C-alpha positions in Angstrom: 7.5 -22.1 2.2 7.2 -19.8 5.2 7.1 -16.0 4.5 7.3 -13.3 7.1 5.9 -10.1 5.7 6.7 -6.7 7.3 4.4 -3.8 6.5 3.9 -0.4 8.2 0.3 -0.4 6.8 -2.5 -3.0 6.8 -6.3 -3.0 7.3 -8.1 -0.9 8.4 -5.7 1.6 6.8 -6.9 2.1 3.2 -4.3 2.5 0.5 -2.6 0.7 -2.3 0.0 -0.8 0.0 -2.6 -2.5 2.1 -4.4 -3.9 -0.9 -1.1 -5.2 -2.4 0.0 -6.9 0.9 -3.5 -8.3 1.5 -3.9 -9.6 -2.1 -0.5 -11.3 -2.3 -0.6 -12.8 1.2 -4.0 -14.3 0.8 -3.1 -15.8 -2.5 0.1 -17.2 -1.0 -1.9 -18.8 1.8 -4.4 -20.2 -0.6 -1.5 -21.9 -2.5 -0.5 -23.6 0.7 2.4 -21.4 1.9 2.5 -20.2 5.5 2.4 -16.5 5.9 2.7 -14.1 8.9 2.1 -10.4 8.5 3.8 -8.1 11.0 1.8 -4.9 10.9 0.5 -2.1 13.2 -2.4 -2.2 15.6 -4.9 0.6 15.0 -6.5 0.5 18.4 -5.4 0.6 22.0 -5.0 -3.1 22.7 -1.4 -3.7 23.8 0.3 -7.1 24.0 -0.8 -10.5 22.7 -1.9 -9.0 19.4 -1.9 -12.2 17.3 -4.8 -12.9 14.9 -5.7 -15.7 12.5 -7.3 -14.6 9.3 -9.2 -17.3 7.3 -8.4 -17.4 3.6 -10.3 -20.5 2.7 -11.6 -23.7 4.4 -8.1 -25.2 4.8 -5.7 -22.2 5.0 -5.2 -19.0 7.0 -2.6 -16.4 7.5 -1.4 -15.0 10.8 -1.2 -11.3 11.8 1.2 -10.0 14.5 -0.2 -6.6 15.4 2.4 -4.3 16.9 1.3 -1.5 19.3 1.5 1.9 17.7 0.5 5.5 17.8 -0.5 8.0 15.1 2.3 9.5 13.1 3.0 13.2 13.8 2.5 14.4 10.2 -0.1 11.9 9.0 -2.7 10.9 11.5 -4.0 8.1 9.2 -0.7 6.3 9.5 1.0 4.7 12.5 4.4 4.6 14.1 5.1 1.3 15.8 7.0 1.3 19.1 10.6 0.4 18.6 10.6 -1.1 22.1 8.5 -4.0 20.8 11.3 -5.3 18.5 12.3 -8.1 20.8 8.7 -9.2 21.3 8.2 -9.3 17.5 11.5 -11.2 17.0 10.5 -13.8 19.5 7.1 -14.4 17.7 8.8 -14.5 14.3 11.4 -16.9 15.6 8.6 -19.3 16.6 7.4 -19.0 13.0 10.9 -19.6 11.6 10.6 -18.0 8.2 12.3 -19.0 5.0 11.8 -15.6 3.5 11.5 -12.0 4.9 9.5 -9.7 2.6 9.4 -6.0 3.4 6.7 -3.8 1.9 7.3 -0.4 3.5 10.0 2.1 4.6 9.5 2.8 8.2 9.7 1.2 11.7 8.4 -2.2 10.7 10.7 -2.3 7.6 13.6 -1.7 10.0 12.3 -4.6 12.2 12.4 -6.8 9.1 15.9 -5.9 8.1 17.2 -6.1 11.7 15.5 -9.5 12.2 17.2 -11.0 9.1 20.6 -9.5 9.9 20.5 -10.7 13.5 19.3 -14.2 12.6 21.9 -14.5 9.9 24.7 -13.7 12.4 23.2 -16.0 15.1 22.6 -19.1 13.0 24.9 -18.6 10.0 21.9 -19.4 7.8 21.0 -16.7 5.2 17.4 -15.5 5.3 16.7 -13.8 1.9 15.3 -10.3 2.2 12.8 -9.1 -0.4 11.7 -5.5 -0.6 8.8 -4.2 -2.7 9.2 -0.6 -3.9 5.5 0.5 -3.4 5.6 4.3 -2.8 7.4 7.0 -4.7 8.4 8.9 -1.5 10.8 10.9 -3.6 7.7 12.8 -4.9 5.3 12.4 -1.9 7.6 13.5 0.9 7.2 17.2 0.1 3.5 17.0 0.9 4.2 15.5 4.3 7.0 17.9 5.3 6.0 21.3 3.8 8.0 23.0 6.6 11.3 21.7 5.2 13.1 22.7 2.0 12.2 20.3 -0.8 15.8 19.5 -1.6 16.5 18.5 2.0 13.4 16.2 2.2 14.3 14.5 -1.0 17.9 14.1 0.0 16.8 12.4 3.3 14.5 10.0 1.3 17.3 9.2 -1.1 19.6 8.2 1.8 16.8 6.1 3.3 16.0 4.5 -0.1 19.6 3.6 -0.7 19.8 1.9 2.7 16.7 -0.2 1.8 18.1 -1.2 -1.5 21.5 -2.0 -0.1 20.1 -4.4 2.5 17.8 -6.3 0.2 18.6 -9.4 -1.8 15.8 -8.9 -4.3 13.8 -5.7 -5.0 10.3 -6.1 -6.5 9.3 -3.3 -8.9 5.6 -3.2 -9.6 6.2 -1.6 -13.0 9.0 -1.0 -15.6 8.8 2.7 -14.7 9.6 2.0 -11.1 12.4 -0.4 -12.1 13.9 2.6 -13.9 13.7 4.6 -10.7 15.4 1.8 -8.8 18.2 1.7 -11.5 18.7 5.4 -11.1 20.1 4.8 -7.6 22.9 2.7 -9.2 22.9 0.2 -6.2 23.2 -2.8 -8.5 20.5 -4.6 -6.6 18.8 -7.6 -8.2 15.2 -6.6 -9.3 12.2 -8.4 -10.5 9.2 -6.7 -12.2 6.0 -8.1 -10.6 2.8 -6.0 -10.7 0.2 -6.3 -8.0 -2.7 -8.2 -9.5 -6.3 -8.1 -8.7 -9.2 -10.6 -8.5 -11.5 -9.7 -11.4 -14.4 -11.7 -9.8 -14.6 -9.0 -7.1 -15.6 -6.5 -9.7 -18.1 -8.5 -11.6 -21.8 -7.6 -11.0 -25.0 -8.3 -12.8 -27.1 -5.6 -14.3 -29.7 -6.2 -11.6 -27.1 -5.8 -8.8 -25.8 -2.5 -10.4 -29.3 -1.2 -10.8 -30.3 -1.9 -7.2 -27.2 -0.2 -5.9 -27.7 2.8 -8.1 -31.2 3.3 -6.7 -29.9 3.1 -3.2 -27.1 5.6 -3.9 -29.5 8.0 -5.6 -31.7 8.0 -2.4 -28.7 9.2 -0.5 -27.4 11.6 -3.3 -30.4 12.7 -5.4 -28.1 14.7 -7.6 -27.0 11.4 -9.2 -30.4 10.7 -10.7 -30.3 10.3 -14.4 -26.7 11.4 -14.7 -23.6 9.9 -16.3 -21.2 9.2 -13.3 -17.6 10.2 -13.6 -15.8 8.3 -10.8 -12.7 9.0 -8.8 -11.8 6.5 -6.1 -8.8 6.6 -3.8 -7.2 8.6 -1.0 -7.9 12.3 -0.7 -4.3 13.5 -0.5 -2.4 16.3 -2.2 -0.2 13.9 -4.2 -3.4 12.6 -6.0 -3.7 15.9 -7.9 -7.5 16.1 -7.2 -7.8 19.8 -7.5 -7.2 19.2 -11.2 -10.5 17.3 -11.6 -12.5 19.9 -9.8 -11.0 22.7 -11.8 -11.9 21.1 -15.2 -15.5 20.4 -14.2 -17.0 23.9 -15.0 -15.7 23.7 -18.6 -16.6 20.0 -19.0 -20.2 20.7 -17.8 -20.7 23.2 -20.5 -20.2 20.4 -23.0 -21.5 17.5 -20.9 -24.3 18.9 -18.7 -25.6 15.4 -17.9 -22.5 14.4 -15.9 -21.7 14.4 -12.2 -18.3 13.7 -10.5 -18.5 11.1 -7.8 -15.5 11.3 -5.4 -15.1 8.2 -3.3 -12.5 8.1 -0.5 -11.3 9.9 2.6 -8.1 11.7 3.7 -6.6 14.9 4.9 -7.4 16.8 1.7 -11.1 16.2 1.8 -12.2 19.4 3.6 -10.1 21.5 1.2 -11.6 19.8 -1.8 -15.1 20.3 -0.5 -14.3 24.0 0.0 -13.0 24.2 -3.6 -16.1 22.5 -5.0 -18.3 25.0 -3.2 -16.1 27.9 -4.5 -16.5 26.6 -8.1 -20.3 26.2 -7.5 -20.2 22.4 -8.0 -22.2 21.4 -4.9 -24.7 19.4 -7.1 -22.1 18.3 -9.6 -19.5 17.0 -7.3 -20.5 14.3 -4.8 -18.1 13.3 -1.9 -19.1 10.0 -0.4 -16.2 9.5 2.0 -14.7 6.0 2.5 -16.3 2.9 0.9 -15.4 -0.7 1.6 -14.1 -2.7 -1.4 -17.4 -4.5 -1.8 -19.4 -1.3 -2.1 -16.6 0.4 -4.2 -16.8 -2.4 -6.7 -20.5 -1.6 -7.1 -19.7 2.1 -7.5 -17.5 1.2 -10.5 -20.3 -0.8 -12.0 -22.7 2.2 -12.2 -20.1 4.7 -13.5 -19.6 5.7 -17.1 -15.9 6.6 -16.8 -13.1 6.4 -14.3 -11.0 9.6 -14.0 -7.5 9.4 -12.4 -5.3 12.5 -12.3 -2.4 11.3 -10.2 1.0 11.7 -11.6 2.9 9.6 -9.0 1.0 6.3 -8.9 3.4 3.4 -8.7 1.0 0.6 -9.5 -2.2 1.7 -11.1 -4.4 -0.6 -9.0 -7.5 1.5 -9.3 -7.0 1.6 -13.1 -7.1 -2.2 -13.0 -10.2 -2.2 -10.8 -11.9 0.1 -13.4 -10.8 -2.3 -16.2 -12.2 -5.3 -14.3 -15.5 -3.4 -14.0 -15.5 -2.8 -17.7 -15.5 1.0 -17.7 -13.0 3.1 -19.7 -10.4 5.2 -18.0 -9.1 8.8 -18.6 -5.9 9.3 -16.7 -2.5 11.0 -16.5 0.0 9.1 -18.6 2.5 8.6 -15.7 4.2 5.9 -13.8 2.1 2.8 -12.9 -0.9 4.1 -14.9 1.3 4.2 -18.0 2.3 0.6 -17.4 -1.3 -0.6 -17.2 -2.8 1.5 -20.0 0.2 1.3 -22.4 -1.0 4.2 -24.4 -4.8 4.1 -25.2 -5.7 0.7 -23.9 -9.1 0.7 -22.2 -9.3 4.5 -22.4 -7.0 7.4 -22.9 -3.9 8.8 -21.2 -3.1 12.5 -21.1 0.5 13.6 -21.1 1.0 16.4 -18.5 2.0 19.7 -20.1 0.9 23.1 -18.9 -2.1 23.1 -16.5 -4.5 24.7 -19.0 -3.5 22.5 -21.9 -3.6 19.3 -19.7 -7.1 20.2 -18.5 -8.2 20.8 -22.2 -6.7 17.5 -23.3 -8.4 15.7 -20.4 -11.8 17.2 -21.3 -11.3 16.2 -25.0 -10.7 12.6 -24.0 -13.8 12.5 -21.8 -15.9 14.1 -24.6 -14.6 11.5 -27.1 -15.7 8.6 -25.0 -19.1 10.1 -24.0 -20.0 11.3 -27.5 -18.9 8.2 -29.5 -20.9 5.1 -28.5 -18.9 2.8 -30.8 -15.6 4.0 -29.4 -16.9 3.7 -25.8 -18.0 0.1 -26.4 -14.6 -0.7 -27.9 -12.8 0.7 -24.9 -15.0 -1.2 -22.5 -14.1 -4.4 -24.3 -10.4 -3.6 -24.3 -10.5 -2.9 -20.5 -12.2 -6.3 -19.8 -9.7 -8.2 -21.9 -6.6 -6.3 -20.6 -7.3 -7.1 -16.9 -6.9 -10.8 -17.6 -3.1 -10.3 -17.8 -3.1 -8.7 -14.3 -4.7 -11.3 -12.1 -3.4 -11.8 -8.6 -3.1 -15.5 -9.2 -0.7 -15.0 -12.1 1.4 -12.4 -10.3 1.7 -14.5 -7.1 2.9 -17.4 -9.2 5.7 -15.2 -10.4 6.5 -14.0 -6.9 6.7 -17.7 -5.7 9.2 -18.4 -8.5 11.4 -15.5 -7.2 11.2 -16.8 -3.7 12.2 -20.3 -4.9 15.3 -19.0 -6.6 
């Protein structure tokens, strides 16, 4: 089968969308399918942007990198040039896809829809269009457009979302909760619930590897020495609700003085978070590492006592799965994708958001329970390791291939 994947984000952009596209496409290629990913260029090279990415000894996938520029309101993201549409179509024509799969909602998503529509008219042969609902823009958009009324931003997104749903033959929902969001639009589009899986082997490290990495990290950040590490990993963006973690630390440290918060990731919110940490006098209790590659990040999980995740708008819960694969318990907000993964108290504890003060108190109570009760902690570690076996990328890709075949 030949699959043309259109995504407005891919490596080196770091986010859940990139990980999902990369994971599925590499597994599809490993299964013998031919895959081309149409994605932005993140440098100044112009035409001829075609790359072959090896997957294994016998298979590879192709990248068509489209020239782009930074977005006006999010410098980390890119706007591809609409003038490159014909150039992209010519290259995709040479590939002759059986399936078009769209993973985003911007310029390249439009390229994908336009390509399928134009080729359907030209050849009379229907190319099925799949669309994966990755990002809850209904909630995120207010952070990107603070200069506009919230109702207006959300109204624009709802129109855009309806257009995406109306033009898609099948919509992939990563979780049941996202499937409910799709149903709320009442577009009667066919949906399939297929989570993004992970490769557990990437997060499996020996005690010796973990110990060696910990010593190296402690040389860079001496404040980590002898401490129980509470880890957050992900983008530093307002929608991740990271101020919540910093604001609960003073109270938590009264009860757990041997802990330190390790914040891994980069993003526009990082300077403000560092300023807040300084204001709260957490300079030695909150360590910001900046971006880590996935190989190093997997080691960071392996040396951590708990994974903390305060986001209320996560569509997939990928980092929760990564923590599970690493065998560490999770304390997280009981919302959206995280809810689908943890299913209550599986592999840790979920906190239902109420008032800010009560939610912080509940979050601290869950952390205390895990750190103070060794038997409970061991039980949650075991649950996490067992649970992740149901979320492997191999199993989820097999389900996606079944949907393509239909």
